[in-house]
C-alpha positions in Angstrom: 6.2 -15.3 -6.6 5.9 -15.0 -2.9 6.4 -11.4 -1.5 8.0 -11.2 1.8 5.6 -10.3 4.6 7.8 -7.4 5.8 7.4 -5.8 2.4 3.7 -6.5 2.3 3.3 -4.8 5.7 5.4 -1.8 4.7 3.4 -1.2 1.6 0.0 -1.9 2.9 -0.8 1.6 4.2 0.2 3.5 1.1 -1.6 1.0 -1.0 -4.9 1.2 0.8 -4.7 5.0 1.0 -3.8 5.2 -2.6 -6.8 3.0 -3.6 -9.1 5.1 -1.4 -7.7 8.3 -2.9 -9.4 7.2 -6.1 -12.7 7.0 -4.3 -14.8 5.3 -1.7 -14.6 1.5 -1.4 -15.4 -1.4 0.9 -13.2 -4.2 2.1 -13.8 -6.9 -0.5 -13.4 -4.3 -3.3 -10.1 -3.1 -1.8 -8.9 -6.8 -1.6 -9.9 -7.2 -5.3 -8.1 -3.9 -6.3 -4.9 -5.1 -4.6 -5.0 -8.3 -6.5 -5.7 -6.5 -9.8 -2.9 -3.9 -9.3 -0.4 -6.6 -8.5 -1.5 -8.7 -11.4 -2.5 -11.5 -9.0 0.9 -11.6 -7.3 -0.5 -10.1 -4.0 -3.5 -11.6 -2.5 -4.3 -10.1 0.9 -6.7 -11.7 3.3 -9.5 -10.2 5.4 -7.4 -10.8 8.5 -4.7 -8.5 7.1 -6.9 -5.8 5.6 -9.5 -5.2 8.3 -7.1 -4.5 11.1 -5.3 -2.1 8.9 -8.5 -0.3 7.9 -9.4 0.0 11.7 -5.9 1.4 12.4 -6.3 3.9 9.6 -9.7 4.9 11.0 -8.3 5.4 14.5 -5.5 7.5 13.0 -8.1 9.6 11.2 -6.8 8.7 7.8 -10.1 7.2 6.7 -13.6 7.4 7.7 -16.3 4.9 7.3 -20.1 4.6 6.8 -22.3 1.6 6.7 -24.3 1.3 3.4 -26.8 -1.3 2.1 -26.0 -2.7 -1.4 -28.7 -3.4 -4.0 -28.4 -7.1 -2.9 -29.5 -6.0 0.6 -26.1 -6.8 2.1 -24.7 -4.1 4.5 -21.1 -3.1 3.8 -18.8 -0.7 5.5 -17.5 1.8 3.1 -14.3 3.6 3.6 -13.3 7.1 2.4 -9.9 8.8 2.7 -9.8 12.0 4.8 -7.7 15.1 4.4 -5.3 13.7 7.0 -5.1 10.5 5.1 -4.3 12.4 1.8 -1.5 14.3 3.7 -0.3 10.8 5.1 -0.4 9.4 1.5 1.6 12.3 0.2 4.3 11.8 2.9 4.5 8.0 2.2 4.8 8.7 -1.5 7.8 10.9 -0.8 9.2 8.3 1.5 8.7 5.5 -1.0 10.2 7.6 -3.8 13.5 8.0 -1.8 13.6 4.2 -1.2 12.8 3.3 -4.8 15.5 5.7 -6.1 18.1 4.2 -3.7 17.2 0.6 -4.6 17.3 1.6 -8.3 20.8 2.9 -7.9 22.0 -0.1 -5.9 20.5 -2.6 -8.4 22.0 -0.6 -11.3 25.4 -0.6 -9.7 25.1 -4.4 -8.8 24.9 -5.2 -12.6 28.2 -3.4 -13.4 31.6 -5.3 -13.0 33.3 -4.7 -9.8 36.1 -2.1 -9.7 39.0 -1.8 -7.4 39.1 1.4 -5.5 42.3 3.3 -5.5 44.4 2.7 -2.4 43.0 -0.8 -1.9 45.5 -3.3 -3.0 
């Protein structure tokens, strides 16, 4: 299944902040986590993730630190900040409203149509 790019863009910030709320991570690991969480149905690219991480850092939602892995490779690790946790809580509340509205619309869409009184 292909997920519309507008939906991917809208969900990117809360997904990344949610992943980082679980603990510090680096780019490739975040990409892998998105793939895992979506059961392979969402596969982000570096070109999508890194601009988002840089934006979240500019906003103060994440901080970063360069670290050297056991392999000797340097990786930039990202950590959610208090401001990022607050932004995540706000996004969670917003998505809850959207999810509830969609559930209602979809539930109503499966019912047979009714004729409203006064419309005939």
